[in-house]
N, C-alpha and C positions, 0 to 999 in steps of 0.2 A: 199682898204677901204670898198668896198661892202662886202667883205668876213667878215670883222669885224662886220658889222651890222647884217649879216645873223647869224653868230655864237652867237652874243649877243642875238638876238631874239630867237634862238633855246634854248639857256640856260635859258633865262627868262621864256619861255613857260614850259620847263621841270621843273623848280623850282616852278612855281606857279600852275601848273596843279593839283597837289594833293589838294591844298587849295580850288580850285573852283569846282572840279569835284567830289563831294561827295553827298551821299544821306542824307536825313534828319537824324540828330542824335537823337536817342531815349534815354529817361532817364529811367533807370531801378531802381525802388525804392525797396530796400531790407531792410525790417524791420527785425532785428535780435537781438541775444544776444551773447555775447562773449563766454559763456559757452555751447552754443547749438551746438552739433555735426552736425546736419543737416544744420544749418546756416553756419558752417565752410565749409561743402561740397558745399553749394550753392556759397559761396564766391570764393572758389577754382575754381569751374566750370566757374564762370563769369570772373575771372582773366585769366584762360586759354583761354576762348573764346575771350577775349580782345587781346590776342597775335595771334589769328588766322587771317590771312590776309583778309579772306572773311568777317569777322565781326568787325575787330578792329576799323573801322571808323563809324560804324553804331550805336554805343550806348555808354553811360556813366553810371556808377553805382553810386547811392547815398546810401551809407550804413548808416542805421539809427538804432543805438544800443538803444533799448528801456529801458535797465537797466542803462547803462552808462549815458544816457541823458534822464531823465524822461519826458521831453517835447515831445520827439518822441513817447512815449507811448500814450500820449493824441492825438498826430497826427495820430497814428496808428488807434485808436478808431474812430476818425472823418473820416479818409479815408475809413476804412472798412464799416462804415455806409453809406457813399456816394456810395460805390461800391456794396451796397446791400449784403454784406457778413453776413451770419447768425452766423457762428462760427468764433469768433475773439479771440480764446483762445491761439493760438500758433504762433510760429515763426519757420522757416522763413516765412514771408509773402512778396511775390514778386508782384510788379505791373509793367506791361509793357503795355503801351497804355491803352486800356480798358479791358485788360485781367489780372486776378489775379491768383496767385499760392500760396496755403497754404501748407507749407511743401516742402521738396525737396527729391526726390527719383530717382530711376533708370530711370523712364520714363519722368522725368521733363526736362531733358536736351534738347531733341529734340523739345519738345513743346516750350521751351524758345527760342531756336534758330529760329524756324519758326515764332514766335510772333515778335521777334526783326526784322527779315527781312521784314515781312509784314507791320509792323508799320512804319519802316523807309522808305518804298517805297510810303506810303500814304502822299503826300505833304499837303493835306488838313486836316490832323488829328490834333485835339486839345484834349489834355488830359482831361478826365472828372474830374480829381482832381486838375487841374491848379488853380482853385479859392482857393483851400485849401493850396496848397504848394507854391503859389505865381506866379507871372508873369514868363512866359517862363520856367516853371518847376523848378524855383529856390526856394529853401526852405526859409521860412521866418526866420528861425534861423538855421544857418549853424554850423555843427559839426566842420568843417574845410573847408577851401577853396579848391576845387577840380580843379580849373582852374588856373594853374600856369601862372602868368603874364609874365614870362620870355620867353615863347614860342613866343607870338606875337612880343615881343621886338626883339628876335633873327631873326625873319622873316624880320622885317623892317630893322634891321641892315644889314642883308644879301643882301637885295635889294639895300640899299644905297651903300654898298661896291661894288657890281657889277656895279652900275652906275658910281661910282668913278673910278674904274679900266677902264671902257669903255671910259670915258671922257679923262682920262690921255692917254690911248692908241690911241685915235682918234687925240689928239692934238700933240702927239709926232711923228714927221716925221723923218725918218732917214736922218741925215745930210750927205752931200757928204763928202767923205774923201779928205783931201787936199793932193796933191802930193808934195812930198819933192823935193826941188831943189838940184841938184848935183853940 
């Protein structure tokens, strides 16, 4: 019986460890246009970085297409003004923490990676544009929901299933075999 409790505890810790042991997730705001080749390069870079095990849990990307959604163009102007940008004429315009990147080229990748890492490790960091984009970095008007509700649901269901299996295993005692009379 003790072995069952130990195994259950070990499995529960292994299952829940990635949920609780992560750095602060940084929001990367990417103002872009669908027809902009540098924007597409920036998107591909961020998508590839998202699949890198060192970075995948450190950030999320908010892609804000300023042509497809004109409200994002107004947001771009307001954010750029707040960030003291003098030139707000182009995209991609990337905001990570309190750093901005106008354009995307060969040297941008390493600077973006460093900024994501540094910002994610600063637990006291508050985005200077939080008052513009909304509480907790959520946009006031969403292009689409980027947080699937199914993931937390599956986590809860997984925990419930593990508990159910454990309870059934703990209650079921092997019954002694009856000897047949000859």
